[in-house]
VEXDO-903275 format. One record per atom (N, C-alpha, C, O): residue number from 0; residue in one letter; atom name; z, x, y. Coordinates in steps of 0.001 Angstrom, whole numbers, plus 500000, padded with zeros to 6 digits. Each point is the difference from the previous one (the first is absolute). Layout:
! VEXDO-903275
site nr->NUM	rest->A	atom->CA	up->Z	east->X	north->Y
...
END
This chain:
! VEXDO-903275
site nr->0	rest->M	atom->N	up->515504	east->505308	north->509128
site nr->0	rest->M	atom->CA	up->498756	east->500299	north->499323
site nr->0	rest->M	atom->C	up->499497	east->498781	north->499223
site nr->0	rest->M	atom->O	up->498812	east->499681	north->500045
site nr->1	rest->K	atom->N	up->502087	east->499642	north->499246
site nr->1	rest->K	atom->CA	up->499630	east->498802	north->499238
site nr->1	rest->K	atom->C	up->499442	east->498931	north->500935
site nr->1	rest->K	atom->O	up->499031	east->499322	north->499659
site nr->2	rest->E	atom->N	up->501580	east->500522	north->501528
site nr->2	rest->E	atom->CA	up->499518	east->499004	north->500950
site nr->2	rest->E	atom->C	up->498574	east->500305	north->500449
site nr->2	rest->E	atom->O	up->499196	east->499080	north->500149
site nr->3	rest->R	atom->N	up->500477	east->502192	north->500068
site nr->3	rest->R	atom->CA	up->498640	east->500388	north->500404
site nr->3	rest->R	atom->C	up->499003	east->499673	north->498883
site nr->3	rest->R	atom->O	up->498896	east->499521	north->500262
site nr->4	rest->G	atom->N	up->501504	east->500741	north->498503
site nr->4	rest->G	atom->CA	up->499132	east->499679	north->498870
site nr->4	rest->G	atom->C	up->499777	east->498503	north->499872
site nr->4	rest->G	atom->O	up->498877	east->499554	north->499767
site nr->5	rest->D	atom->N	up->502194	east->499666	north->500384
site nr->5	rest->D	atom->CA	up->499877	east->498543	north->499948
site nr->5	rest->D	atom->C	up->499097	east->499491	north->501119
site nr->5	rest->D	atom->O	up->499178	east->499109	north->499789
site nr->6	rest->S	atom->N	up->500982	east->501462	north->501396
site nr->6	rest->S	atom->CA	up->499162	east->499605	north->501143
site nr->6	rest->S	atom->C	up->498537	east->500340	north->499739
site nr->6	rest->S	atom->O	up->499111	east->499199	north->500290
site nr->7	rest->A	atom->N	up->500643	east->501981	north->499164
site nr->7	rest->A	atom->CA	up->498627	east->500415	north->499696
site nr->7	rest->A	atom->C	up->499370	east->499044	north->498977
site nr->7	rest->A	atom->O	up->498835	east->499624	north->500136
site nr->8	rest->E	atom->N	up->501925	east->499990	north->498854
site nr->8	rest->E	atom->CA	up->499483	east->499087	north->498981
site nr->8	rest->E	atom->C	up->499700	east->498625	north->500593
site nr->8	rest->E	atom->O	up->499004	east->499375	north->499638
site nr->9	rest->K	atom->N	up->501837	east->500157	north->501258
site nr->9	rest->K	atom->CA	up->499777	east->498702	north->500658
site nr->9	rest->K	atom->C	up->498747	east->500055	north->500869
site nr->9	rest->K	atom->O	up->499183	east->499080	north->499972
site nr->10	rest->I	atom->N	up->500665	east->501986	north->500791
site nr->10	rest->I	atom->CA	up->498807	east->500170	north->500844
site nr->10	rest->I	atom->C	up->498752	east->500063	north->499127
site nr->10	rest->I	atom->O	up->498984	east->499385	north->500321
site nr->11	rest->A	atom->N	up->501091	east->501359	north->498574
site nr->11	rest->A	atom->CA	up->498863	east->500122	north->499086
site nr->11	rest->A	atom->C	up->499651	east->498651	north->499387
site nr->11	rest->A	atom->O	up->498825	east->499641	north->499925
site nr->12	rest->A	atom->N	up->502179	east->499607	north->499638
site nr->12	rest->A	atom->CA	up->499747	east->498682	north->499401
site nr->12	rest->A	atom->C	up->499338	east->499069	north->501018
site nr->12	rest->A	atom->O	up->499037	east->499306	north->499675
site nr->13	rest->D	atom->N	up->501475	east->500679	north->501538
site nr->13	rest->D	atom->CA	up->499411	east->499158	north->501053
site nr->13	rest->D	atom->C	up->498561	east->500411	north->500278
site nr->13	rest->D	atom->O	up->499126	east->499147	north->500158
site nr->14	rest->Y	atom->N	up->500627	east->502154	north->499903
site nr->14	rest->Y	atom->CA	up->498663	east->500535	north->500259
site nr->14	rest->Y	atom->C	up->499022	east->499564	north->498905
site nr->14	rest->Y	atom->O	up->498902	east->499525	north->500290
site nr->15	rest->L	atom->N	up->501510	east->500640	north->498454
site nr->15	rest->L	atom->CA	up->499118	east->499648	north->498886
site nr->15	rest->L	atom->C	up->499775	east->498491	north->499914
site nr->15	rest->L	atom->O	up->498908	east->499553	north->499652
site nr->16	rest->Q	atom->N	up->502120	east->499667	north->500664
site nr->16	rest->Q	atom->CA	up->499830	east->498543	north->500010
site nr->16	rest->Q	atom->C	up->499003	east->499596	north->501092
site nr->16	rest->Q	atom->O	up->499208	east->499078	north->499804
site nr->17	rest->A	atom->N	up->500828	east->501597	north->501327
site nr->17	rest->A	atom->CA	up->499042	east->499728	north->501074
site nr->17	rest->A	atom->C	up->498577	east->500366	north->499570
site nr->17	rest->A	atom->O	up->499027	east->499469	north->500536
site nr->18	rest->K	atom->N	up->500861	east->501443	north->498493
site nr->18	rest->K	atom->CA	up->498695	east->500406	north->499462
site nr->18	rest->K	atom->C	up->499556	east->499105	north->498841
site nr->18	rest->K	atom->O	up->498942	east->500224	north->499412
site nr->19	rest->G	atom->N	up->501867	east->498759	north->500259
site nr->19	rest->G	atom->CA	up->499601	east->499031	north->498977
site nr->19	rest->G	atom->C	up->500685	east->500136	north->498661
site nr->19	rest->G	atom->O	up->499734	east->499197	north->499106
site nr->20	rest->L	atom->N	up->501134	east->501779	north->500713
site nr->20	rest->L	atom->CA	up->500718	east->500132	north->498741
site nr->20	rest->L	atom->C	up->501196	east->499055	north->500013
site nr->20	rest->L	atom->O	up->500496	east->499621	north->501061
site nr->21	rest->R	atom->N	up->499958	east->500004	north->497751
site nr->21	rest->R	atom->CA	up->501145	east->499103	north->499865
site nr->21	rest->R	atom->C	up->501148	east->500755	north->499325
site nr->21	rest->R	atom->O	up->499816	east->500620	north->498952
site nr->22	rest->L	atom->N	up->501356	east->499320	north->501652
site nr->22	rest->L	atom->CA	up->501172	east->500688	north->499452
site nr->22	rest->L	atom->C	up->500507	east->499273	north->498761
site nr->22	rest->L	atom->O	up->500259	east->498797	north->500034
site nr->23	rest->I	atom->N	up->499881	east->501947	north->498872
site nr->23	rest->I	atom->CA	up->500569	east->499463	north->498758
site nr->23	rest->I	atom->C	up->501494	east->500324	north->499954
site nr->23	rest->I	atom->O	up->500828	east->499107	north->499817
site nr->24	rest->T	atom->N	up->499508	east->502163	north->500349
site nr->24	rest->T	atom->CA	up->501400	east->500418	north->500018
site nr->24	rest->T	atom->C	up->500111	east->501356	north->500676
site nr->24	rest->T	atom->O	up->499017	east->500728	north->500135
site nr->25	rest->S	atom->N	up->502187	east->499596	north->500281
site nr->25	rest->S	atom->CA	up->500251	east->501329	north->500569
site nr->25	rest->S	atom->C	up->501154	east->500651	north->499249
site nr->25	rest->S	atom->O	up->500869	east->499327	north->499447
site nr->26	rest->N	atom->N	up->499112	east->501986	north->500550
site nr->26	rest->N	atom->CA	up->501047	east->500804	north->499355
site nr->26	rest->N	atom->C	up->500219	east->499608	north->498537
site nr->26	rest->N	atom->O	up->501124	east->499724	north->499581
site nr->27	rest->Y	atom->N	up->497795	east->500256	north->499658
site nr->27	rest->Y	atom->CA	up->500091	east->499710	north->498568
site nr->27	rest->Y	atom->C	up->500596	east->501217	north->499295
site nr->27	rest->Y	atom->O	up->499472	east->501108	north->500090
site nr->28	rest->H	atom->N	up->501646	east->498661	north->499202
site nr->28	rest->H	atom->CA	up->500699	east->501076	north->499293
site nr->28	rest->H	atom->C	up->499937	east->499789	north->498490
site nr->28	rest->H	atom->O	up->500026	east->498873	north->499507
site nr->29	rest->C	atom->N	up->499893	east->502221	north->499793
site nr->29	rest->C	atom->CA	up->500236	east->500012	north->498554
site nr->29	rest->C	atom->C	up->500532	east->501393	north->499673
site nr->29	rest->C	atom->O	up->500224	east->500806	north->500903
site nr->30	rest->R	atom->N	up->499976	east->499476	north->497832
site nr->30	rest->R	atom->CA	up->500603	east->501285	north->499631
site nr->30	rest->R	atom->C	up->499106	east->501193	north->500343
site nr->30	rest->R	atom->O	up->500485	east->501129	north->500066
site nr->31	rest->F	atom->N	up->498223	east->498638	north->500153
site nr->31	rest->F	atom->CA	up->499074	east->501093	north->500291
site nr->31	rest->F	atom->C	up->499929	east->500354	north->501479
site nr->31	rest->F	atom->O	up->499650	east->501126	north->500356
site nr->32	rest->G	atom->N	up->500680	east->497922	north->500502
site nr->32	rest->G	atom->CA	up->499921	east->500265	north->501428
site nr->32	rest->G	atom->C	up->499900	east->498734	north->500820
site nr->32	rest->G	atom->O	up->500444	east->498932	north->499580
site nr->33	rest->E	atom->N	up->498964	east->501203	north->501607
site nr->33	rest->E	atom->CA	up->499884	east->498883	north->500935
site nr->33	rest->E	atom->C	up->498597	east->499979	north->500596
site nr->33	rest->E	atom->O	up->499391	east->501040	north->500251
site nr->34	rest->I	atom->N	up->500121	east->497751	north->499965
site nr->34	rest->I	atom->CA	up->498749	east->499809	north->500728
site nr->34	rest->I	atom->C	up->500360	east->499265	north->501282
site nr->34	rest->I	atom->O	up->500647	east->498953	north->499968
site nr->35	rest->D	atom->N	up->498924	east->501609	north->501169
site nr->35	rest->D	atom->CA	up->500383	east->499444	north->501292
site nr->35	rest->D	atom->C	up->499503	east->498570	north->500191
site nr->35	rest->D	atom->O	up->500782	east->499102	north->500311
site nr->36	rest->L	atom->N	up->497921	east->500693	north->499502
site nr->36	rest->L	atom->CA	up->499410	east->498674	north->500189
site nr->36	rest->L	atom->C	up->499039	east->499700	north->498857
site nr->36	rest->L	atom->O	up->499243	east->500867	north->499563
site nr->37	rest->I	atom->N	up->500798	east->497902	north->499964
site nr->37	rest->I	atom->CA	up->498995	east->499525	north->499058
site nr->37	rest->I	atom->C	up->499329	east->498826	north->500690
site nr->37	rest->I	atom->O	up->500648	east->499026	north->500383
site nr->38	rest->M	atom->N	up->498029	east->501089	north->499767
site nr->38	rest->M	atom->CA	up->499250	east->499008	north->500757
site nr->38	rest->M	atom->C	up->498774	east->499570	north->499205
site nr->38	rest->M	atom->O	up->499635	east->500628	north->499006
site nr->39	rest->R	atom->N	up->499748	east->498312	north->501439
site nr->39	rest->R	atom->CA	up->498767	east->499533	north->499377
site nr->39	rest->R	atom->C	up->498890	east->500043	north->501036
site nr->39	rest->R	atom->O	up->500136	east->499490	north->501112
site nr->40	rest->D	atom->N	up->498753	east->501137	north->498489
site nr->40	rest->D	atom->CA	up->498786	east->500062	north->500813
site nr->40	rest->D	atom->C	up->498942	east->499243	north->499211
site nr->40	rest->D	atom->O	up->499318	east->500572	north->499149
site nr->41	rest->Q	atom->N	up->500551	east->498138	north->501140
site nr->41	rest->Q	atom->CA	up->499162	east->499074	north->499244
site nr->41	rest->Q	atom->C	up->500448	east->500010	north->498542
site nr->41	rest->Q	atom->O	up->501095	east->499521	north->499704
site nr->42	rest->K	atom->N	up->498093	east->501010	north->499368
site nr->42	rest->K	atom->CA	up->500383	east->499975	north->498578
site nr->42	rest->K	atom->C	up->500659	east->501294	north->499537
site nr->42	rest->K	atom->O	up->500355	east->500136	north->498830
site nr->43	rest->T	atom->N	up->499807	east->500805	north->502081
site nr->43	rest->T	atom->CA	up->500541	east->501313	north->499636
site nr->43	rest->T	atom->C	up->501463	east->500112	north->500409
site nr->43	rest->T	atom->O	up->500369	east->499674	north->501128
site nr->44	rest->L	atom->N	up->500451	east->500788	north->497947
site nr->44	rest->L	atom->CA	up->501395	east->500294	north->500294
site nr->44	rest->L	atom->C	up->500054	east->501396	north->500611
site nr->44	rest->L	atom->O	up->499405	east->500936	north->499466
site nr->45	rest->V	atom->N	up->501297	east->499205	north->501640
site nr->45	rest->V	atom->CA	up->500031	east->501273	north->500724
site nr->45	rest->V	atom->C	up->501436	east->500515	north->500043
site nr->45	rest->V	atom->O	up->500898	east->499331	north->500511
site nr->46	rest->F	atom->N	up->499302	east->501868	north->498945
site nr->46	rest->F	atom->CA	up->501286	east->500679	north->500068
site nr->46	rest->F	atom->C	up->499931	east->500941	north->501202
site nr->46	rest->F	atom->O	up->499124	east->500863	north->500071
site nr->47	rest->V	atom->N	up->501795	east->498966	north->500865
site nr->47	rest->V	atom->CA	up->499926	east->500734	north->501259
site nr->47	rest->V	atom->C	up->501194	east->500939	north->500146
site nr->47	rest->V	atom->O	up->501153	east->499583	north->499898
site nr->48	rest->E	atom->N	up->498550	east->501676	north->500342
site nr->48	rest->E	atom->CA	up->501022	east->501005	north->500319
site nr->48	rest->E	atom->C	up->499969	east->500196	north->501511
site nr->48	rest->E	atom->O	up->498956	east->500320	north->500569
site nr->49	rest->V	atom->N	up->502185	east->499489	north->500074
site nr->49	rest->V	atom->CA	up->500111	east->500156	north->501447
site nr->49	rest->V	atom->C	up->500708	east->501317	north->500279
site nr->49	rest->V	atom->O	up->501100	east->500238	north->499501
site nr->50	rest->R	atom->N	up->498265	east->500621	north->501299
site nr->50	rest->R	atom->CA	up->500584	east->501305	north->500314
site nr->50	rest->R	atom->C	up->500061	east->500177	north->501506
site nr->50	rest->R	atom->O	up->498987	east->499904	north->500693
site nr->51	rest->L	atom->N	up->502201	east->500352	north->499799
site nr->51	rest->L	atom->CA	up->500234	east->500264	north->501418
site nr->51	rest->L	atom->C	up->500461	east->501442	north->500142
site nr->51	rest->L	atom->O	up->501006	east->500402	north->499416
site nr->52	rest->R	atom->N	up->498256	east->500364	north->501357
site nr->52	rest->R	atom->CA	up->500380	east->501384	north->500292
site nr->52	rest->R	atom->C	up->499830	east->500213	north->501488
site nr->52	rest->R	atom->O	up->498899	east->499842	north->500529
site nr->53	rest->S	atom->N	up->502183	east->500516	north->500156
site nr->53	rest->S	atom->CA	up->499900	east->500172	north->501445
site nr->53	rest->S	atom->C	up->499456	east->501358	north->500408
site nr->53	rest->S	atom->O	up->499685	east->500210	north->501172
site nr->54	rest->H	atom->N	up->500199	east->500707	north->497891
site nr->54	rest->H	atom->CA	up->499373	east->501294	north->500316
site nr->54	rest->H	atom->C	up->499344	east->500548	north->498740
site nr->54	rest->H	atom->O	up->500344	east->499610	north->498885
site nr->55	rest->A	atom->N	up->498730	east->501278	north->501306
site nr->55	rest->A	atom->CA	up->499213	east->500526	north->498882
site nr->55	rest->A	atom->C	up->500544	east->501322	north->499472
site nr->55	rest->A	atom->O	up->499280	east->500740	north->499330
site nr->56	rest->Q	atom->N	up->501968	east->499562	north->500961
site nr->56	rest->Q	atom->CA	up->500596	east->501279	north->499606
site nr->56	rest->Q	atom->C	up->499826	east->500281	north->498503
site nr->56	rest->Q	atom->O	up->499747	east->501138	north->499604
site nr->57	rest->F	atom->N	up->500388	east->497823	north->499569
site nr->57	rest->F	atom->CA	up->499869	east->500194	north->498558
site nr->57	rest->F	atom->C	up->498725	east->499355	north->499475
site nr->57	rest->F	atom->O	up->499945	east->499601	north->498837
site nr->58	rest->G	atom->N	up->499032	east->500291	north->502001
site nr->58	rest->G	atom->CA	up->498716	east->499478	north->499564
site nr->58	rest->G	atom->C	up->499706	east->498578	north->500424
site nr->58	rest->G	atom->O	up->498900	east->499512	north->499740
site nr->59	rest->G	atom->N	up->502023	east->499804	north->500895
site nr->59	rest->G	atom->CA	up->499740	east->498646	north->500460
site nr->59	rest->G	atom->C	up->500134	east->498959	north->498913
site nr->59	rest->G	atom->O	up->500381	east->500297	north->498868
site nr->60	rest->A	atom->N	up->499296	east->498474	north->501502
site nr->60	rest->A	atom->CA	up->500198	east->498852	north->499111
site nr->60	rest->A	atom->C	up->499142	east->500082	north->498743
site nr->60	rest->A	atom->O	up->500490	east->499732	north->498903
site nr->61	rest->A	atom->N	up->498252	east->500631	north->501238
site nr->61	rest->A	atom->CA	up->499107	east->500052	north->498835
site nr->61	rest->A	atom->C	up->500477	east->501026	north->498975
site nr->61	rest->A	atom->O	up->499975	east->499741	north->498797
site nr->62	rest->A	atom->N	up->500456	east->501412	north->501679
site nr->62	rest->A	atom->CA	up->500460	east->501058	north->499098
site nr->62	rest->A	atom->C	up->501286	east->499618	north->499266
site nr->62	rest->A	atom->O	up->500331	east->500594	north->498974
site nr->63	rest->S	atom->N	up->500392	east->498417	north->501551
site nr->63	rest->S	atom->CA	up->501255	east->499607	north->499356
site nr->63	rest->S	atom->C	up->499778	east->499128	north->498759
site nr->63	rest->S	atom->O	up->500946	east->499719	north->499265
site nr->64	rest->I	atom->N	up->497816	east->499857	north->500500
site nr->64	rest->I	atom->CA	up->499705	east->499247	north->498775
site nr->64	rest->I	atom->C	up->499517	east->501007	north->498955
site nr->64	rest->I	atom->O	up->498807	east->500140	north->499733
site nr->65	rest->T	atom->N	up->502161	east->500542	north->499699
site nr->65	rest->T	atom->CA	up->499727	east->501083	north->499043
site nr->65	rest->T	atom->C	up->499524	east->499448	north->498657
site nr->65	rest->T	atom->O	up->500028	east->498794	north->499755
site nr->66	rest->H	atom->N	up->499537	east->502123	north->499389
site nr->66	rest->H	atom->CA	up->499571	east->499599	north->498659
site nr->66	rest->H	atom->C	up->501146	east->499325	north->499244
site nr->66	rest->H	atom->O	up->499778	east->499005	north->499310
site nr->67	rest->S	atom->N	up->501434	east->501516	north->500811
site nr->67	rest->S	atom->CA	up->501120	east->499386	north->499280
site nr->67	rest->S	atom->C	up->500328	east->498619	north->500580
site nr->67	rest->S	atom->O	up->500376	east->499096	north->499254
site nr->68	rest->K	atom->N	up->499487	east->500727	north->502068
site nr->68	rest->K	atom->CA	up->500203	east->498691	north->500627
site nr->68	rest->K	atom->C	up->498936	east->499030	north->499488
site nr->68	rest->K	atom->O	up->500314	east->498849	north->499695
site nr->69	rest->Q	atom->N	up->498441	east->501596	north->500206
site nr->69	rest->Q	atom->CA	up->498935	east->499158	north->499481
site nr->69	rest->Q	atom->C	up->500292	east->499582	north->498560
site nr->69	rest->Q	atom->O	up->499776	east->498847	north->499632
site nr->70	rest->S	atom->N	up->500719	east->502077	north->499559
site nr->70	rest->S	atom->CA	up->500334	east->499686	north->498604
site nr->70	rest->S	atom->C	up->501073	east->498931	north->499919
site nr->70	rest->S	atom->O	up->499902	east->499084	north->499185
site nr->71	rest->R	atom->N	up->501130	east->501024	north->501659
site nr->71	rest->R	atom->CA	up->501065	east->498980	north->500021
site nr->71	rest->R	atom->C	up->499439	east->498648	north->500433
site nr->71	rest->R	atom->O	up->500356	east->498965	north->499435
site nr->72	rest->L	atom->N	up->498768	east->501047	north->501568
site nr->72	rest->L	atom->CA	up->499388	east->498749	north->500459
site nr->72	rest->L	atom->C	up->499164	east->499363	north->498887
site nr->72	rest->L	atom->O	up->500042	east->498786	north->499800
site nr->73	rest->L	atom->N	up->499211	east->502032	north->499489
site nr->73	rest->L	atom->CA	up->499173	east->499483	north->498899
site nr->73	rest->L	atom->C	up->500859	east->499373	north->498903
site nr->73	rest->L	atom->O	up->499689	east->498915	north->499508
site nr->74	rest->R	atom->N	up->501388	east->501765	north->500111
site nr->74	rest->R	atom->CA	up->500885	east->499458	north->498952
site nr->74	rest->R	atom->C	up->500659	east->498702	north->500473
site nr->74	rest->R	atom->O	up->500128	east->499052	north->499225
site nr->75	rest->T	atom->N	up->500286	east->500903	north->502031
site nr->75	rest->T	atom->CA	up->500626	east->498797	north->500556
site nr->75	rest->T	atom->C	up->498992	east->498856	north->500045
site nr->75	rest->T	atom->O	up->500339	east->498861	north->499679
site nr->76	rest->A	atom->N	up->498427	east->501436	north->500718
site nr->76	rest->A	atom->CA	up->498953	east->498978	north->500040
site nr->76	rest->A	atom->C	up->499695	east->499483	north->498592
site nr->76	rest->A	atom->O	up->499820	east->498797	north->499811
site nr->77	rest->E	atom->N	up->500122	east->502096	north->499207
site nr->77	rest->E	atom->CA	up->499770	east->499575	north->498611
site nr->77	rest->E	atom->C	up->501098	east->499038	north->499550
site nr->77	rest->E	atom->O	up->499726	east->499001	north->499334
site nr->78	rest->H	atom->N	up->501509	east->501306	north->501033
site nr->78	rest->H	atom->CA	up->501127	east->499132	north->499666
site nr->78	rest->H	atom->C	up->499807	east->498626	north->500641
site nr->78	rest->H	atom->O	up->500181	east->498976	north->499342
site nr->79	rest->Y	atom->N	up->499456	east->501003	north->501927
site nr->79	rest->Y	atom->CA	up->499768	east->498734	north->500703
site nr->79	rest->Y	atom->C	up->498888	east->499205	north->499305
site nr->79	rest->Y	atom->O	up->500144	east->498800	north->499762
site nr->80	rest->L	atom->N	up->498757	east->501870	north->499919
site nr->80	rest->L	atom->CA	up->498864	east->499324	north->499367
site nr->80	rest->L	atom->C	up->500374	east->499431	north->498631
site nr->80	rest->L	atom->O	up->499552	east->498914	north->499632
site nr->81	rest->Q	atom->N	up->501264	east->501816	north->499621
site nr->81	rest->Q	atom->CA	up->500447	east->499502	north->498694
site nr->81	rest->Q	atom->C	up->500859	east->498744	north->500169
site nr->81	rest->Q	atom->O	up->499921	east->499078	north->499189
site nr->82	rest->Q	atom->N	up->500898	east->500890	north->501865
site nr->82	rest->Q	atom->CA	up->500887	east->498866	north->500241
site nr->82	rest->Q	atom->C	up->499250	east->498782	north->500538
site nr->82	rest->Q	atom->O	up->500391	east->498863	north->499739
site nr->83	rest->H	atom->N	up->498538	east->501373	north->501008
site nr->83	rest->H	atom->CA	up->499335	east->498912	north->500726
site nr->83	rest->H	atom->C	up->498582	east->499699	north->499533
site nr->83	rest->H	atom->O	up->499369	east->499079	north->500519
site nr->84	rest->G	atom->N	up->500121	east->501669	north->498521
site nr->84	rest->G	atom->CA	up->498717	east->499695	north->499397
site nr->84	rest->G	atom->C	up->498786	east->500114	north->500902
site nr->84	rest->G	atom->O	up->498999	east->499326	north->499759
site nr->85	rest->E	atom->N	up->501055	east->501489	north->501253
site nr->85	rest->E	atom->CA	up->498856	east->500186	north->500902
site nr->85	rest->E	atom->C	up->499050	east->501038	north->499415
site nr->85	rest->E	atom->O	up->500360	east->500731	north->499077
site nr->86	rest->A	atom->N	up->498429	east->499329	north->501462
site nr->86	rest->A	atom->CA	up->499034	east->500971	north->499486
site nr->86	rest->A	atom->C	up->499441	east->500889	north->501107
site nr->86	rest->A	atom->O	up->500384	east->501165	north->500099
site nr->87	rest->A	atom->N	up->498719	east->498314	north->500732
site nr->87	rest->A	atom->CA	up->499332	east->500814	north->501019
site nr->87	rest->A	atom->C	up->500998	east->500438	north->501075
site nr->87	rest->A	atom->O	up->500674	east->499174	north->500615
site nr->88	rest->C	atom->N	up->499404	east->502134	north->499595
site nr->88	rest->C	atom->CA	up->500932	east->500495	north->501004
site nr->88	rest->C	atom->C	up->499471	east->501276	north->500631
site nr->88	rest->C	atom->O	up->499068	east->500625	north->499493
site nr->89	rest->R	atom->N	up->501549	east->499753	north->501633
site nr->89	rest->R	atom->CA	up->499695	east->501273	north->500641
site nr->89	rest->R	atom->C	up->501270	east->500495	north->500688
site nr->89	rest->R	atom->O	up->500968	east->499263	north->500184
site nr->90	rest->F	atom->N	up->498986	east->502016	north->500188
site nr->90	rest->F	atom->CA	up->501126	east->500637	north->500674
site nr->90	rest->F	atom->C	up->499559	east->500401	north->501402
site nr->90	rest->F	atom->O	up->499085	east->500806	north->500164
site nr->91	rest->D	atom->N	up->501567	east->498629	north->500842
site nr->91	rest->D	atom->CA	up->499709	east->500320	north->501392
site nr->91	rest->D	atom->C	up->501175	east->500763	north->500592
site nr->91	rest->D	atom->O	up->501116	east->499952	north->499481
site nr->92	rest->A	atom->N	up->498619	east->500746	north->501604
site nr->92	rest->A	atom->CA	up->501058	east->500687	north->500742
site nr->92	rest->A	atom->C	up->499896	east->499592	north->501462
site nr->92	rest->A	atom->O	up->498912	east->499903	north->500568
site nr->93	rest->I	atom->N	up->502240	east->499864	north->500012
site nr->93	rest->I	atom->CA	up->500102	east->499803	north->501443
site nr->93	rest->I	atom->C	up->500745	east->501215	north->500522
site nr->93	rest->I	atom->O	up->501155	east->500237	north->499645
site nr->94	rest->L	atom->N	up->498173	east->500527	north->501200
site nr->94	rest->L	atom->CA	up->500574	east->501210	north->500576
site nr->94	rest->L	atom->C	up->500283	east->499743	north->501475
site nr->94	rest->L	atom->O	up->499162	east->499457	north->500720
site nr->95	rest->M	atom->N	up->502024	east->500937	north->499716
site nr->95	rest->M	atom->CA	up->500404	east->499763	north->501390
site nr->95	rest->M	atom->C	up->500708	east->501230	north->500545
site nr->95	rest->M	atom->O	up->500729	east->500682	north->499280
site nr->96	rest->D	atom->N	up->499047	east->499595	north->502007
site nr->96	rest->D	atom->CA	up->500782	east->501061	north->500625
site nr->96	rest->D	atom->C	up->500932	east->499462	north->501081
site nr->96	rest->D	atom->O	up->500817	east->500741	north->500546
site nr->97	rest->T	atom->N	up->499058	east->497967	north->499762
site nr->97	rest->T	atom->CA	up->500953	east->499308	north->500881
site nr->97	rest->T	atom->C	up->500181	east->498586	north->499462
site nr->97	rest->T	atom->O	up->499228	east->499542	north->499157
site nr->98	rest->L	atom->N	up->501783	east->499781	north->501330
site nr->98	rest->L	atom->CA	up->500252	east->498622	north->499583
site nr->98	rest->L	atom->C	up->499184	east->499043	north->500870
site nr->98	rest->L	atom->O	up->500555	east->499154	north->500702
site nr->99	rest->H	atom->N	up->498137	east->500992	north->499241
site nr->99	rest->H	atom->CA	up->499120	east->499138	north->500774
site nr->99	rest->H	atom->C	up->498675	east->499858	north->499258
site nr->99	rest->H	atom->O	up->499520	east->500953	north->499385
site nr->100	rest->T	atom->N	up->499894	east->497856	north->500677
site nr->100	rest->T	atom->CA	up->498755	east->499757	north->499269
site nr->100	rest->T	atom->C	up->498869	east->500914	north->500452
site nr->100	rest->T	atom->O	up->499073	east->500258	north->499232
site nr->101	rest->S	atom->N	up->500989	east->500233	north->501998
site nr->101	rest->S	atom->CA	up->498920	east->500882	north->500475
site nr->101	rest->S	atom->C	up->499965	east->501329	north->499242
site nr->101	rest->S	atom->O	up->498991	east->500706	north->500028
site nr->102	rest->S	atom->N	up->502100	east->499630	north->499303
site nr->102	rest->S	atom->CA	up->500040	east->501271	north->499263
site nr->102	rest->S	atom->C	up->499654	east->499842	north->498523
site nr->102	rest->S	atom->O	up->500034	east->500977	north->499252
site nr->103	rest->I	atom->N	up->499635	east->497809	north->500320
site nr->103	rest->I	atom->CA	up->499744	east->499752	north->498576
site nr->103	rest->I	atom->C	up->498651	east->500555	north->499564
site nr->103	rest->I	atom->O	up->498969	east->499785	north->500636
site nr->104	rest->Q	atom->N	up->501086	east->500936	north->498256
site nr->104	rest->Q	atom->CA	up->498787	east->500400	north->499297
site nr->104	rest->Q	atom->C	up->500077	east->499334	north->498631
site nr->104	rest->Q	atom->O	up->500890	east->500309	north->499207
site nr->105	rest->W	atom->N	up->498182	east->498777	north->500513
site nr->105	rest->W	atom->CA	up->499979	east->499246	north->498743
site nr->105	rest->W	atom->C	up->498969	east->500636	north->499091
site nr->105	rest->W	atom->O	up->498807	east->500003	north->500303
site nr->106	rest->I	atom->N	up->501655	east->500532	north->498585
site nr->106	rest->I	atom->CA	up->499108	east->500613	north->499025
site nr->106	rest->I	atom->C	up->499946	east->499092	north->498777
site nr->106	rest->I	atom->O	up->500963	east->499903	north->499240
site nr->107	rest->Q	atom->N	up->497898	east->499434	north->500581
site nr->107	rest->Q	atom->CA	up->499802	east->499153	north->498834
site nr->107	rest->Q	atom->C	up->499577	east->500894	north->498835
site nr->107	rest->Q	atom->O	up->499262	east->500969	north->500175
site nr->108	rest->D	atom->N	up->501222	east->498683	north->498640
site nr->108	rest->D	atom->CA	up->499731	east->500815	north->498811
site nr->108	rest->D	atom->C	up->500412	east->501455	north->500244
site nr->108	rest->D	atom->O	up->499232	east->500929	north->499748
site nr->109	rest->A	atom->N	up->501975	east->499244	north->500739
site nr->109	rest->A	atom->CA	up->500511	east->501334	north->500341
site nr->109	rest->A	atom->C	up->500031	east->500922	north->498782
site nr->109	rest->A	atom->O	up->499770	east->501204	north->500117
site nr->110	rest->F	atom->N	up->500513	east->498230	north->498732
site nr->110	rest->F	atom->CA	up->499947	east->500731	north->498736
site nr->110	rest->F	atom->C	up->499813	east->498975	north->498901
site nr->110	rest->F	atom->O	up->500181	east->498804	north->500226
site nr->111	rest->S	atom->N	up->499457	east->501655	north->498585
site nr->111	rest->S	atom->CA	up->499726	east->499045	north->498926
site nr->111	rest->S	atom->C	up->500769	east->500355	north->498742
site nr->111	rest->S	atom->O	up->500530	east->501099	north->499836
site nr->112	rest->A	atom->N	up->499503	east->497912	north->499286
site nr->112	rest->A	atom->CA	up->500742	east->500155	north->498743
site nr->112	rest->A	atom->C	up->499248	east->500876	north->499027
site nr->112	rest->A	atom->O	up->500476	east->500239	north->498890
END
């Protein structure tokens, strides 16, 4: 399972870099949680949640980004911003149902602080 998640994150990072974003770091951890990818889109820092779901039995990839998951992402992003002094940011989601770029759904500004 961990290997599939790592593969999904690598595919997502490559996809976003091909779209012009620059990778800052991956798998940023702090006591509040983890952010899969932190990227830069021109002057905006982008926190990216990558979700891979091979079936929609429990609502699919989008439904897996629950309110509590969003709260953890927000707290983790705040921690990152405090450490690195950044300002303008957004939260994107990469949703996938297979490990292939053709299945990527990129949602910019998926949720806000």
